[in-house]
C-alpha positions in Angstrom: -26.0 1.3 -65.6 -28.3 4.1 -66.6 -25.3 6.4 -67.2 -23.7 3.8 -69.4 -27.0 3.5 -71.5 -27.1 7.2 -72.0 -23.6 7.3 -73.1 -24.2 4.5 -75.5 -27.3 6.2 -77.0 -25.5 9.5 -77.4 -22.6 7.7 -79.2 -25.1 6.1 -81.7 -26.9 9.3 -82.4 -23.6 11.3 -83.2 -22.0 8.6 -85.6 -20.6 10.4 -88.7 -20.3 13.8 -87.1 -17.0 15.5 -86.3 -15.8 16.4 -83.0 -17.2 19.9 -83.0 -20.7 18.5 -83.9 -20.5 15.9 -81.3 -19.5 18.2 -78.5 -22.3 20.6 -79.3 -25.1 18.0 -79.6 -23.9 15.7 -76.9 -23.9 18.3 -74.2 -27.6 18.8 -75.1 -28.3 15.0 -74.7 -26.1 13.8 -71.7 -26.1 16.7 -69.2 -29.8 16.7 -68.7 -30.1 13.0 -68.5 -27.4 12.8 -65.7 -29.2 15.6 -63.9 -32.5 13.7 -64.2 -30.8 10.7 -62.6 -29.6 12.6 -59.7 -33.0 14.3 -59.2 -34.7 11.1 -59.2 -32.6 9.8 -56.4 -33.2 12.9 -54.3 -36.9 12.8 -54.8 -37.1 9.4 -53.1 -38.6 9.4 -49.7 -36.4 8.4 -46.8 -37.8 4.9 -46.7 -37.6 4.6 -50.4 -33.9 5.5 -50.4 -33.4 3.1 -47.6 -35.0 0.2 -49.5 -33.0 1.1 -52.6 -29.5 0.9 -51.1 -30.2 -1.7 -48.4 -30.3 -4.3 -51.1 -27.4 -3.0 -53.1 -24.6 -5.3 -54.1 -22.1 -2.7 -53.3 -20.8 -3.2 -49.8 -20.0 0.6 -49.5 -23.8 1.5 -50.3 -24.9 -0.8 -47.4 -22.3 0.7 -45.1 -23.8 4.2 -46.0 -27.3 2.9 -45.1 -26.0 1.8 -41.7 -24.3 5.2 -41.1 -27.4 7.1 -42.2 -29.9 5.2 -40.1 -30.1 7.9 -37.5 -30.6 10.7 -40.0 -33.4 8.5 -41.5 -35.2 8.1 -38.2 -35.1 11.7 -37.5 -36.6 12.4 -40.8 -39.6 10.1 -40.1 -39.8 10.6 -36.4 -43.3 12.2 -36.4 -44.8 9.1 -38.0 -44.8 6.1 -35.7 -45.6 3.7 -38.5 -42.7 4.8 -40.7 -40.3 4.7 -37.6 -41.4 1.1 -37.1 -40.6 0.5 -40.8 -37.2 1.9 -40.3 -36.4 -0.4 -37.3 -37.7 -3.4 -39.1 -35.2 -2.6 -42.0 -32.5 -2.3 -39.3 -33.3 -5.9 -38.4 -32.9 -7.0 -41.9 -29.6 -5.1 -42.3 -28.4 -6.8 -39.1 -28.3 -10.2 -41.2 -25.9 -8.7 -43.6 -23.2 -11.2 -44.7 -20.5 -8.5 -44.7 -18.8 -8.0 -41.2 -17.9 -4.3 -41.9 -21.6 -3.6 -42.4 -22.7 -5.3 -39.3 -19.8 -3.6 -37.4 -20.9 -0.3 -38.8 -24.5 -0.9 -37.7 -23.5 -1.9 -34.2 -21.5 1.5 -33.9 -24.8 3.4 -34.6 -27.0 1.3 -32.2 -26.2 3.4 -29.1 -27.0 6.8 -31.0 -30.2 5.2 -32.3 -31.0 4.0 -28.7 -30.6 7.4 -27.4 -32.9 8.7 -30.1 -35.6 6.2 -29.3 -35.4 7.0 -25.6 -35.9 10.8 -26.3 -38.9 9.9 -28.6 -40.3 7.2 -26.5 -44.0 8.4 -27.0 -43.6 8.0 -30.7 -41.6 4.8 -30.8 -42.6 2.8 -27.7 -40.6 -0.3 -26.8 -38.5 0.2 -29.8 -35.2 -0.6 -28.1 -36.1 -3.7 -26.3 -38.0 -5.1 -29.4 -35.6 -4.2 -32.3 -32.2 -3.1 -31.2 -31.2 -5.0 -28.1 -31.7 -8.5 -29.7 -29.2 -7.5 -32.3 -26.6 -6.2 -29.7 -27.1 -9.6 -27.8 -26.9 -11.7 -30.9 -23.6 -9.9 -32.1 -22.0 -10.9 -28.8 -21.4 -14.4 -30.3 -20.8 -13.3 -33.8 -18.0 -15.2 -35.6 -16.2 -12.0 -36.6 -13.9 -10.6 -34.0 -14.5 -7.0 -35.0 -18.3 -7.4 -34.8 -17.9 -9.0 -31.3 -15.7 -6.2 -30.0 -18.1 -3.5 -31.3 -21.1 -5.1 -29.8 -19.3 -5.4 -26.5 -18.5 -1.7 -26.5 -22.0 -0.8 -27.5 -23.4 -3.0 -24.6 -21.2 -1.2 -22.0 -22.3 2.2 -23.3 -26.0 1.3 -23.3 -25.5 0.0 -19.6 -23.6 3.2 -18.6 -26.3 5.4 -20.2 -28.9 3.2 -18.4 -30.7 2.7 -21.7 -31.5 -0.9 -21.0 -34.4 -1.8 -18.5 -33.2 -3.9 -15.5 -35.8 -6.6 -16.6 -34.1 -6.8 -20.0 -30.7 -7.1 -18.6 -31.8 -10.0 -16.3 -33.8 -11.8 -18.9 -32.1 -11.1 -22.3 -28.5 -10.0 -21.6 -27.3 -12.0 -18.6 -28.4 -15.4 -19.7 -26.6 -15.0 -23.2 -23.4 -14.0 -21.3 -23.5 -16.9 -18.9 -24.1 -19.3 -21.9 -21.1 -17.9 -23.7 -18.9 -18.8 -20.8 -20.0 -22.4 -20.9 -17.1 -24.9 -21.0 -17.9 -26.0 -24.4 -17.9 -22.3 -25.7 -15.2 -21.0 -28.1 -12.1 -20.0 -26.3 -12.0 -16.5 -27.5 -15.7 -15.9 -27.1 -15.5 -17.2 -23.5 -12.6 -15.0 -22.5 -14.4 -11.9 -23.9 -17.7 -12.9 -22.4 -16.1 -13.1 -19.0 -14.5 -9.8 -19.4 -17.9 -8.3 -20.2 -19.4 -10.0 -17.1 -16.8 -8.5 -15.0 -17.2 -5.0 -16.4 -21.1 -5.4 -16.1 -21.1 -6.4 -12.4 -20.8 -2.9 -10.9 -23.4 -1.7 -13.3 -26.1 -4.3 -12.6 -25.6 -4.4 -8.8 -25.2 -7.0 -6.1 -28.5 -8.9 -6.6 -28.0 -9.9 -10.3 -24.3 -10.5 -9.9 -24.7 -12.9 -7.0 -27.6 -14.7 -8.6 -26.4 -14.9 -12.3 -22.8 -14.1 -12.5 -21.1 -15.3 -9.3 -21.4 -19.0 -9.8 -20.1 -18.9 -13.4 -17.3 -16.6 -12.2 -16.1 -18.9 -9.5 -16.3 -21.8 -12.0 -14.1 -19.8 -14.5 -11.5 -19.1 -11.8 -10.7 -22.8 -11.9 -10.7 -23.2 -15.7 -7.9 -25.6 -16.1 -7.7 -25.4 -20.0 -7.7 -21.6 -20.6 -5.4 -19.5 -18.6 -6.6 -16.4 -20.4 -9.9 -16.9 -18.7 -8.3 -17.2 -15.3 -6.3 -14.2 -16.0 -9.4 -12.2 -16.8 -10.8 -13.4 -13.6 -7.9 -12.4 -11.5 -7.7 -9.0 -13.1 -11.3 -8.2 -12.2 -11.4 -10.2 -8.9 -11.5 -6.9 -6.9 -14.3 -5.4 -8.7 -16.5 -8.5 -8.1 -15.6 -8.5 -4.4 -16.6 -4.9 -4.2 -20.0 -5.7 -5.7 -21.0 -8.9 -3.7 -19.7 -7.7 -0.4 -17.7 -9.0 2.5 -19.9 -12.1 3.3 -19.9 -13.5 -0.2 -16.2 -12.6 -0.8 -15.0 -14.5 2.3 -17.2 -17.6 1.8 -17.0 -18.0 -2.0 -14.4 -15.8 -3.6 -11.5 -16.1 -1.2 -10.8 -19.7 -1.9 -10.8 -19.1 -5.5 -8.4 -16.2 -5.0 -6.0 -18.2 -3.0 -6.0 -20.7 -6.1 -5.3 -17.9 -8.5 -2.4 -16.5 -6.3 -0.8 -19.9 -6.7 -1.5 -20.3 -10.4 1.1 -22.0 -12.4 1.0 -19.0 -15.1 2.8 -15.8 -13.7 0.4 -13.5 -15.6 -2.4 -14.8 -13.4 -0.4 -14.4 -10.2 0.6 -10.8 -11.3 -3.0 -9.9 -12.0 -3.9 -11.0 -8.5 -1.1 -8.9 -7.0 -2.4 -5.8 -8.9 -5.9 -6.1 -7.5 -4.9 -7.2 -4.0 -5.9 -3.8 -2.4 -9.5 -4.0 -3.7 -9.9 -7.5 -2.6 -8.6 -6.7 0.9 -10.9 -3.7 1.2 -13.9 -6.1 0.8 -12.9 -8.5 3.6 -13.0 -8.1 7.4 -10.0 -6.9 9.4 -9.5 -10.3 10.9 -9.4 -12.1 7.4 -7.2 -9.4 6.2 -4.6 -9.9 9.0 -4.6 -13.6 9.4 -5.1 -14.9 5.8 -4.4 -12.1 3.2 -1.2 -10.9 4.8 0.5 -14.3 4.5 -0.9 -14.7 1.0 0.7 -11.4 0.1 3.9 -12.4 1.5 4.0 -15.4 -0.9 3.4 -13.1 -3.8 6.3 -10.8 -2.8 8.7 -13.8 -2.7 7.4 -15.2 -6.0 9.8 -16.8 -8.3 8.6 -14.5 -11.2 10.2 -11.1 -11.2 7.1 -9.6 -12.8 5.0 -10.9 -9.8 7.3 -9.5 -7.3 7.3 -6.3 -9.1 3.5 -5.9 -9.2 3.3 -7.2 -5.5 5.8 -4.4 -4.4 3.9 -1.8 -6.2 0.7 -2.9 -4.4 2.4 -3.3 -1.0 1.7 0.3 0.3 -1.9 0.2 -0.9 -2.5 -3.2 0.7 -1.0 -1.8 4.1 -3.3 1.3 3.8 -6.4 -1.2 4.1 -5.4 -1.9 7.7 -6.3 1.6 8.8 -9.4 1.5 11.0 -12.5 2.7 9.2 -14.0 4.1 12.5 -11.1 6.1 13.7 -8.7 8.6 12.2 -5.5 6.6 12.6 -2.6 9.1 13.3 -4.8 12.2 12.9 -5.4 12.9 16.5 -4.1 16.3 17.8 -2.7 16.9 21.3 -1.9 20.0 23.3 1.6 21.4 23.5 3.3 19.0 26.0 5.4 15.8 26.5 4.5 12.6 24.7 3.7 9.8 27.3 5.7 6.7 26.9 2.6 4.6 26.4 1.3 6.8 23.6 4.5 7.2 21.6 5.9 3.6 21.7 4.8 0.1 21.7 6.6 -3.1 20.9 5.6 -6.6 20.0 6.9 -8.7 22.9 4.2 -11.3 22.6 4.2 -13.7 19.7 0.6 -13.4 18.8 -0.9 -15.1 15.7 -1.6 -11.6 14.1 1.9 -10.3 14.6 4.3 -13.1 15.1 7.6 -12.0 16.8 9.6 -14.9 15.7 9.5 -17.0 12.5 7.3 -14.9 10.3 8.1 -17.1 7.3 7.9 -20.6 8.5 6.9 -22.2 5.2 10.5 -21.8 3.7 13.5 -23.8 4.1 16.2 -21.6 5.7 18.8 -22.8 3.3 16.6 -22.3 0.3 17.6 -19.0 -1.4 14.2 -18.4 -2.9 12.6 -18.6 0.5 14.9 -16.4 2.4 15.8 -14.1 -0.4 13.2 -11.3 0.4 14.0 -11.1 4.2 17.6 -11.5 3.9 18.0 -8.9 1.3 16.3 -6.3 3.6 18.5 -7.1 6.5 21.8 -7.3 4.5 21.3 -3.6 3.3 21.1 -2.2 6.9 24.0 0.0 7.6 25.7 0.8 10.9 28.2 -0.8 13.3 27.1 -3.2 16.0 23.6 -2.7 14.8 24.2 -4.9 11.8 25.1 -7.9 14.0 21.7 -8.1 15.5 20.0 -7.4 12.2 21.7 -10.4 10.6 21.0 -12.5 13.6 17.3 -11.5 13.4 17.3 -12.5 9.6 18.7 -15.8 10.6 16.1 -16.5 13.1 13.2 -15.3 11.0 14.1 -17.9 8.3 14.1 -20.9 10.6 12.6 -24.2 9.2 9.4 -25.6 10.1 11.0 -28.2 12.3 12.7 -25.7 14.4 9.9 -23.0 14.5 8.3 -24.4 17.8 11.8 -24.7 19.3 12.4 -20.9 18.4 9.3 -19.9 19.8 10.0 -21.8 23.1 13.4 -20.1 23.4 11.9 -16.7 22.8 9.3 -17.3 25.7 12.2 -18.4 27.9 14.2 -15.2 27.1 11.2 -13.0 27.9 10.6 -14.7 31.3 14.1 -14.0 32.3 14.5 -10.4 30.8 12.7 -7.4 32.3 9.9 -5.8 30.3 11.5 -3.3 27.8 8.3 -1.1 27.9 7.2 0.7 31.2 3.6 0.5 32.1 1.4 3.5 32.4 1.7 3.4 36.2 5.5 3.6 36.2 7.1 7.0 36.5 9.6 8.1 33.9 13.3 7.7 34.6 14.9 10.1 37.0 17.3 11.2 34.2 14.3 12.2 32.0 13.1 14.6 34.6 16.4 16.6 34.3 16.2 16.9 30.6 17.0 20.5 29.3 14.1 22.2 27.6 15.7 22.1 24.2 16.2 18.4 24.5 12.7 17.8 25.7 11.5 16.1 22.6 14.7 14.4 21.5 13.8 11.1 19.9 16.5 9.3 22.0 14.5 10.0 25.2 11.1 9.0 24.0 11.2 6.8 20.8 13.5 4.1 22.1 12.8 1.4 24.6 14.7 1.7 27.8 18.1 -0.3 27.9 17.5 -3.1 30.3 20.1 -4.0 32.9 21.8 -7.4 31.8 23.1 -9.8 34.2 26.1 -11.2 32.2 26.2 -14.5 34.3 22.5 -15.1 33.5 22.8 -14.1 30.0 25.8 -16.5 29.7 23.5 -19.4 30.9 20.9 -18.5 28.4 23.4 -18.4 25.5 24.8 -21.7 26.6 21.3 -23.2 26.1 21.1 -22.0 22.6 22.4 -24.6 20.2 25.0 -23.4 17.7 24.3 -23.6 14.0 24.5 -27.0 12.5 27.7 -27.6 10.4 25.7 -29.2 7.7 23.8 -25.9 7.0 27.0 -24.1 6.8 28.4 -26.5 4.2 25.3 -26.5 2.2 25.4 -22.7 2.0 29.0 -22.8 0.9 28.2 -25.2 -1.8 25.4 -23.2 -3.1 27.6 -20.1 -3.2 30.3 -22.1 -5.2 27.7 -23.3 -7.5 26.4 -19.8 -8.3 29.9 -18.2 -8.7 30.3 -18.9 -12.5 26.9 -17.0 -13.0 27.8 -14.0 -10.9 27.3 -11.5 -13.9 23.6 -12.0 -13.8 22.0 -9.3 -11.4 19.6 -11.9 -10.0 22.3 -14.4 -9.3 24.5 -11.8 -7.7 21.6 -10.8 -5.5 21.2 -14.5 -4.4 24.9 -14.8 -3.7 24.7 -11.7 -1.5 21.8 -13.2 0.4 23.6 -16.6 0.9 26.7 -14.9 2.1 24.7 -13.0 4.6 23.1 -16.1 5.8 26.4 -17.9 6.1 27.9 -15.0 8.0 24.9 -15.0 10.4 25.3 -18.7 10.9 29.0 -18.1 12.0 28.0 -15.1 14.1 25.3 -17.3 15.9 27.9 -19.6 17.1 30.3 -16.8 18.1 27.7 -14.7 20.0 28.8 -15.9 23.5 32.2 -14.5 22.8 30.7 -11.2 22.0 28.9 -11.0 25.2 32.1 -12.1 27.1 34.3 -9.6 25.5 33.8 -6.6 27.9 35.3 -8.6 30.7 38.3 -9.8 28.7 38.8 -6.3 27.3 39.5 -4.9 30.8 42.8 -6.8 30.8 43.6 -7.0 27.1 42.1 -4.1 25.1 43.2 -6.0 21.9 41.5 -9.2 22.6 38.3 -8.4 20.5 38.1 -10.6 17.3 36.0 -9.9 14.4 33.3 -12.6 13.9 33.9 -12.4 10.2 37.4 -13.9 10.6 35.8 -17.3 11.0 34.8 -17.2 7.3 37.0 -18.4 4.6 39.3 -15.8 2.7 37.1 -16.1 -0.3 33.9 -15.4 1.6 35.6 -12.6 3.4 36.6 -10.8 0.1 33.1 -11.4 -1.4 31.5 -10.2 1.8 33.7 -7.1 2.2 30.8 -4.6 1.4 28.6 -6.3 4.1 31.2 -6.3 7.0 30.5 -4.2 10.1 32.3 -0.9 10.4 33.9 -0.5 13.9 35.1 2.6 15.6 38.6 2.7 17.1 37.3 4.0 20.3 36.7 2.0 23.6 33.1 1.1 22.7 32.4 -2.6 23.5 30.5 -5.2 21.5 27.8 -5.7 24.1 26.7 -2.1 24.1 26.4 -2.2 20.2 24.6 -5.3 20.1 22.1 -4.1 22.7 21.6 -0.9 20.7 21.0 -3.0 17.5 18.5 -5.0 19.5 16.8 -1.9 20.8 16.7 -0.5 17.3 15.2 -3.8 15.8 12.4 -3.8 18.5 11.7 -0.1 17.8 10.4 -1.1 14.2 7.6 -3.2 15.7 4.1 -2.0 15.8 0.7 -3.6 16.3 -1.4 -2.0 13.4 -0.4 -4.1 10.4 1.5 -7.6 10.4 5.0 -7.0 11.0 6.2 -9.1 8.1 4.4 -6.6 5.7 6.0 -3.7 7.2 9.5 -5.3 7.1 8.9 -6.0 3.4 7.8 -2.5 2.8 10.9 -1.1 4.6 13.0 -3.3 2.4 11.9 -1.6 -0.7 14.7 0.9 -0.2 17.3 -1.9 -0.4 19.6 -1.4 -3.5 19.3 -5.1 -4.3 15.5 -4.8 -4.7 16.2 -2.5 -7.6 18.4 -5.3 -9.3 16.0 -8.2 -8.5 12.6 -6.5 -8.6 12.2 -3.2 -10.2 14.4 -0.3 -11.0 11.6 2.1 -9.9 10.8 0.2 -6.7 12.0 3.1 -4.5 9.6 5.4 -6.4 6.6 3.2 -5.7 7.7 3.1 -2.0 7.9 6.8 -1.9 4.5 7.1 -3.5 2.6 5.1 -1.0 4.6 6.3 2.1 1.9 8.8 3.2 -0.7 6.2 3.1 1.4 3.8 5.2 2.2 6.6 7.7 -1.6 7.5 8.1 -2.2 3.8 8.6 0.5 3.3 11.2 -0.3 6.7 12.9 2.1 9.2 14.1 2.9 7.1 17.3 4.6 4.6 15.0 6.4 7.2 12.9 9.8 5.7 14.3 9.1 2.6 12.1 9.2 4.8 8.9 11.7 7.5 9.6 14.8 5.8 8.5 13.1 4.7 5.4 11.8 8.2 4.6 15.3 9.6 5.1 16.7 7.0 2.7 14.2 7.9 0.1 14.9 11.7 0.6 18.5 11.1 -0.3 17.8 8.6 -3.3 20.0 9.1 -6.3 17.0 9.1 -8.5 15.3 12.5 -8.7 11.9 10.9 -9.4 12.0 9.4 -5.9 12.8 12.8 -4.3 10.2 14.4 -6.6 7.5 12.1 -5.4 8.4 12.8 -1.8 8.5 16.5 -2.5 5.0 16.5 -3.9 3.6 14.7 -0.7 5.6 16.0 2.2 2.8 18.4 3.2 0.4 15.5 3.6 3.0 13.7 5.8 3.4 16.9 7.7 -0.4 16.9 8.3 -0.2 13.3 9.6 2.7 13.7 11.8 1.8 17.0 13.5 3.8 20.1 14.1 6.6 18.8 16.4 7.4 15.6 14.5 7.4 17.8 11.4 9.8 20.2 12.8 12.1 17.4 14.0 12.2 15.2 11.0 10.6 16.7 7.9 11.9 20.3 8.1 15.5 19.2 7.3 14.4 17.1 4.4 12.2 20.0 3.2 15.2 22.3 3.3 17.3 19.8 1.3 14.4 19.6 -1.2 14.7 23.5 -1.6 18.3 23.1 -2.9 17.5 20.3 -5.2 16.8 20.1 -8.9 13.9 22.2 -10.3 12.0 18.9 -10.8 12.2 18.3 -7.2 11.7 21.9 -6.1 8.5 22.3 -8.1 6.9 19.7 -5.8 7.8 21.7 -2.7 6.8 25.0 -4.4 3.2 23.7 -5.3 2.5 22.9 -1.8 4.7 25.6 0.0 1.6 27.2 1.7 0.3 23.8 2.9 3.5 22.9 4.4 4.5 26.2 6.1 1.1 26.8 7.6 1.7 23.5 9.7 5.0 24.8 11.2 5.4 26.9 14.2 5.5 30.7 13.6 9.2 31.0 14.6 10.2 28.1 12.3 7.9 29.4 9.5 9.6 32.8 9.7 12.9 31.4 8.9 11.8 30.7 5.3 11.3 34.3 4.6 15.0 34.5 3.7 14.9 31.5 1.4 11.8 32.5 -0.7 14.0 34.6 -3.1 15.9 31.4 -4.0 12.8 30.3 -6.0 13.5 33.1 -8.4 16.6 31.2 -9.6 16.1 28.1 -11.7 18.1 25.7 -13.7 16.5 26.9 -16.9 15.7 30.5 -17.2 12.9 29.5 -19.6 11.0 27.7 -16.9 8.5 30.5 -16.6 5.9 28.3 -15.0 8.0 27.8 -12.0 7.9 31.6 -11.3 4.2 31.7 -12.1 3.6 29.0 -9.4 5.8 31.1 -7.0 3.4 34.1 -7.6 0.3 32.1 -6.8 1.9 30.5 -3.7 2.9 34.0 -2.4 -0.6 35.1 -2.5 -1.5 32.3 -0.1 1.6 32.9 2.1 0.4 36.5 2.9 -1.9 35.3 5.6 0.9 33.5 7.4 3.0 36.5 8.0 2.6 39.9 9.6 2.4 43.1 7.6 6.0 44.1 8.5 7.3 40.8 7.2 5.2 41.1 4.1 6.7 44.5 3.4 10.3 43.6 4.1 10.4 40.2 2.2 7.4 39.4 0.1 7.1 42.9 -1.4 10.4 42.8 -3.2 9.7 39.4 -4.7 6.3 40.6 -5.9 7.8 43.7 -7.5 10.5 41.6 -9.2 7.9 39.2 -10.6 6.0 42.1 -12.0 8.7 42.8 -14.3 9.1 39.2 -15.5 9.7 38.6 -19.2 6.7 36.4 -19.5 3.3 38.0 -19.6 1.4 35.1 -17.7 3.9 35.6 -14.8 3.3 39.4 -14.7 -0.4 39.2 -14.7 -0.4 36.7 -11.9 2.0 39.0 -10.0 -0.3 42.0 -10.5 -2.9 40.1 -8.4 -0.2 39.4 -5.8 0.4 43.2 -5.5 -3.2 43.9 -5.0 -3.3 41.3 -2.2 -0.2 42.9 -0.6 -2.1 46.2 -0.6 -4.8 44.6 1.2 -2.4 43.1 3.8 -0.7 46.4 4.3 -4.0 48.5 4.6 -4.0 47.7 8.3 -0.8 49.6 8.7 -1.1 53.1 7.2 2.6 53.9 7.2 3.6 50.7 5.4 0.6 51.2 3.0 1.6 54.7 2.0 5.3 53.6 1.5 4.2 50.7 -0.8 1.8 52.9 -2.8 4.4 55.5 -3.3 6.7 52.8 -4.5 4.1 51.6 -7.0 3.7 55.0 -8.4 7.4 55.6 -8.8 8.3 52.2 -10.3 5.2 51.7 -12.5 3.1 54.8 -13.2 6.2 56.9 -13.9 8.2 54.0 -15.6 9.7 54.4 -19.1 8.2 51.1 -20.2 4.6 51.4 -21.3 3.8 47.9 -20.1 4.6 49.0 -16.5 2.2 52.0 -16.8 -0.4 49.6 -18.1 0.3 47.4 -15.1 -0.3 50.3 -12.8 -3.7 50.9 -14.3 -4.6 47.2 -14.0 -3.4 47.1 -10.3 -5.6 50.2 -9.6 -8.6 48.5 -11.3 -8.0 45.2 -9.3 -7.6 47.1 -6.0 -11.0 48.7 -6.3 -12.9 45.6 -7.6 -11.4 43.3 -5.0 -11.8 46.1 -2.3 -8.1 45.8 -1.3 -8.1 49.2 0.2 -10.7 52.0 1.2 -11.9 54.5 -1.5 -10.6 57.4 0.5 -7.0 55.9 0.5 -7.4 55.2 -3.2 -8.5 58.7 -3.9 -5.6 60.2 -2.0 -2.6 58.0 -3.1 -3.6 56.3 -6.4 -6.3 58.2 -8.3 -4.1 61.4 -9.1 -1.3 59.3 -10.9 -3.8 57.1 -12.5 -5.5 60.2 -14.2 -2.3 61.4 -15.4 -2.1 58.3 -17.8 -4.8 60.0 -20.0 -2.1 61.7 -21.9 0.1 58.7 -22.3 1.5 58.3 -25.9 0.7 54.5 -26.0 -2.9 53.8 -26.9 -2.9 50.4 -24.9 -2.4 52.2 -21.7 -5.2 54.7 -22.5 -7.5 51.8 -23.3 -7.0 50.1 -20.0 -7.4 53.4 -18.3 -10.8 54.1 -20.0 -11.9 50.7 -19.0 -10.8 51.3 -15.4 -12.6 54.6 -15.3 -15.9 53.6 -17.0 -16.3 49.9 -15.7 -14.8 50.3 -12.2 -14.6 53.7 -10.7 -17.8 55.2 -12.1 -19.6 52.1 -10.8 -18.9 53.2 -7.3 -21.3 56.0 -5.9 -18.4 57.4 -4.0 -16.9 58.9 -7.2 -20.2 60.2 -8.4 -20.8 62.5 -5.4 -20.3 66.1 -6.0 -18.5 66.3 -2.7 -15.7 64.3 -3.9 -12.8 66.6 -4.6 -11.6 64.2 -7.3 -14.8 64.2 -9.2 -14.2 67.1 -11.4 -10.7 65.8 -12.5 -12.3 62.4 -13.2 -15.1 63.8 -15.4 -12.5 66.0 -17.2 -10.2 62.9 -17.9 -13.2 61.0 -19.0 -14.2 63.6 -21.6 -10.8 63.8 -22.9 -10.7 60.1 -23.5 -14.1 60.2 -25.3 -12.5 62.5 -27.9 -9.4 60.5 -28.2 -7.9 59.8 -31.6 -7.8 56.2 -31.0 -11.2 54.7 -31.8 -10.7 51.8 -29.2 -10.1 54.4 -26.5 -13.1 56.5 -27.6 -15.2 53.3 -27.6 -14.4 52.2 -24.1 -14.6 55.7 -22.7 -18.0 56.4 -24.2 -20.1 53.3 -23.5 -20.1 50.5 -20.9 -19.9 47.1 -22.5 -21.6 45.1 -19.8 -20.3 41.6 -21.1 -16.6 42.5 -20.8 -14.8 41.3 -17.7 -11.6 42.5 -16.1 -9.2 39.9 -17.0 -10.4 39.2 -20.4 -10.2 42.8 -21.4 -6.9 43.5 -19.9 -5.3 40.5 -21.3 -6.8 41.0 -24.8 -5.5 44.6 -24.8 -2.0 43.4 -24.6 -2.1 39.9 -26.0 -0.6 41.0 -29.3 2.4 42.7 -27.7 3.8 39.7 -25.7 
C-alpha cells in the first residue's frame, strides 16, 4: 500500500510535464522512497519482524514466519526473555486457520526442539511447555496433511529422545489412547493405532503393557473398521517383541488367531507377513503345537494373496524352530564315518508335535480347497514306483475327521507287525556295510536311507485285507467335481484343482488295487506279462487328462513291490523331528510347478532365498530332507532362482561341512560356474568363502577353471573382472607358491592389461600380493620379478611402465618382499624410468622415490650400493622440465596418499 501511495504522489507532482521531464524527476522521488521502505523493514528487530508478519493477511507471509522461526530463535538465543516471547508467538501461530501454515509450523517443530535441547540453560522447559502440546493437539487436527505432519514429527522427537519419559506417559499416550476410542473418527482412529504400534518399541515394555496393550487387544476385534484390524495385524509382531512371551501367549495370541481367520483377506495377509516375528516371541511348545497348525491354515487360504505371503514367510517361520541354546547343524566332527543314529532319524511315532498320519484333519478329503496344498506337492513328485507311495501318502494324509482315529489305529497296528526301520545305537551295522570300498564309504545310499525291512508277504497280505477299500461314493464325487470344472480348464487355478482332483481319484483307485501290486511278484514268476498298470482302472478321459502324472516304468524285470518299498523308504527319509513335518512338507512343495500357477510366479525364488536358514534349523543330520529340493532349485528355469542359490551356496557349505559339501554341493557349484553371468557373479563374489571349505585336493581342481571367469557374456561387464581380481587376492592363501606361480600369476598379468582402469589398479595390488606369496621361494620370486621387468618396465605402453612404478611402490609400503631383494631385482629398472618420455610415468616415479623409498633408513645408508644411483636420479627429477615432476621430487607432501596420488595422476587418461 505504501508503494501505491508513493506512485500516486509522484503521478500528481508530474502532471503537465512531458515524458522526459517525468523520468528525470520521478527517479528522484520514487527510488529513495522504495529504499526507505526496504530499510525500515530490515531495521526491525527479530521480534518486531515476527509480530509484523504473523498477523499478515497474506498466507505466504505467515508460512514464511513459520519457516523462519528457527532463525529467529537463534538471533535472540542469548536473551531468555526474548526466547520465551518467540515461543509464545509460536503458540499463537499454531492457532492459524490455514492448514498449510500449521503443516509448515509442524515441520519446523523437531528442528526447534533440537535447538531448545542444545540451549537448555537459556530456555528451560521450553519444549514440554510450548512445543509438545502443539504436536499432541495436531494429532487430532481435522486436516489430513496436518495430522500426517504431526505424526511424523512425533516419531522424530521420540527417535531423537527429545521427549521426557514422564511427558510421554502423561501427555502423549493418553491422547493417542483417546483417539482410538470406539466413537472416534475412522481415519483418526486408524492413524492413531499406527502411531501406537510404531511408538511401542520406543517407549518400552512397561508403558506399552499398561497404556497401549488393552486398547491394542480391543482394536484387534474392531468389527466395524477392517483398516484398524489390518494395522494391528501388520504391527502385531512388533507389539509381541515389546511385551515379551508371557503377555504374548496370554493376551495377544487369541487375538492373533482371530485376525488370521478374519473375513478380509488383507488382514490375513498382514498376519502371514509378520508370522515370524510373532513366533519368535513365543515358547517352543506354543510354536510347535499352536502356531504351526495356524500357519498351515494360512498356506491353504482361499485367497491367492494370502497364500503368496504365507509361502514367502514359510522359510522364516521354520527358522524360528532352531534351538537358541545350541548351534543347530553347526557341530564339527573328526574325519570318520557317520553313525546311523547321528545321521538319520525317522518319525515312527505319531506324536502330537509331529503327527505321522493325518496332518490335516480339519479338511474334507473330497474338498479341493482342503487337499489342494498337500496333493499339489505329491503330484509333482517324479519317479517310477516312488510315485505310487507318494500318491498313497497324500490320500492318507487328507483323511476326514471321522476316519482320523481309524487311520491312526491302523498305523499303530502296522508298526507293531513291521520291524523297526531304524537300528538302535547298540546294534552293529549290517555286514554288507563293513565290506564297503573306501571310495564308497560315504555313499548316501549306505547311510542316509533306512534299511529295507524283510517283508513277509503272507503277513502283508493279511494286513492289506484288513484295510478297507476306498468308498465308491468318494470316487463318484471326485469324478463329478472334475466334470464340473472341465468347462473352466483354461483358468490356471481351475487347472491346478483339476490336477489335484485327478491325482486324488487316481490315489483312490490305487488304494483299492494295492493288494494286487504286492501279489504281483509271485504271479510274475509264471507269467512275466501279468503286471497291470493301476491307472487302467480309470476311465479313458481321466487317463488322457492324467497322462502327465502316470508312473514311468522300465522294461526290465524290476517288480512293483521293490519300487513301492523304495518309495516308502524315500518318503520316510523326509521325516525329521526338528520342525513339524507338515511345515516342512509345505516348504518342500514350493518347487512344485503348480505352485507358480496358483500361488506366485516367484515362489521358487522365495524358497531358494530361505533355504540356508531352513538347512541351519534342520541341521546337517537332516540334509537328506532338503537335498532333492535344493537340486530342483539349482536346475530351475528362472535364472533369478539359480542366482539366489549361487549367492548363498557358501553359507550352505558352512552348515553342511566338508564331506556333504563335496558330495552334494560341488556338482551344483560346478554347474553355476558355467551358467549366465548373473548367476556366476554370485559364485564369484564368494569364491574364496566356498573353496576354503573344501578339501585341498578338491580345491586344487578349480585352479584350471579360474581362467573361465575372464570370459563373460558381455565384454563391457568390467565389474566381473574387478571382482575376480579381489577374489584372487584372497585365494592366494589357499594354494602353494608353485600353484600360485603356475595358475594365478597368468591371470594376474592378464588383468593388469585390462581395458578398464579400475580393473588394472585392483590387479596391481594382486601382483604385489603374489610377490609376497612367492617371496618364500627365491627361484619363483626371481622368475616372476624378471617377468614384471620385461612385460611392464620395458613395455612400449606408458601405462604399463607407470604400473611397474606403482607395483614397486606398493611392494615396499606393504612389505611384500625384503629390501635387499627389492634393491637387487626391482630398483635398477625402476631408476631407469627417470628418462621416460611420458611425464605421468616420471611423476609417479618421483612420488615413489620421495614418499616411499627415502622414508626407509635402508636407502639412506652410505653402505647401500644403490644410494648413489638413487640420489642421482632424484636430482635429475628435481630439475625436470615438467613442473609436477619437479614438485613431487623436491618436497614431501605429507597429506598425499598412495592410491589417491597414483589414481589422480592417470585419471585424465582413462
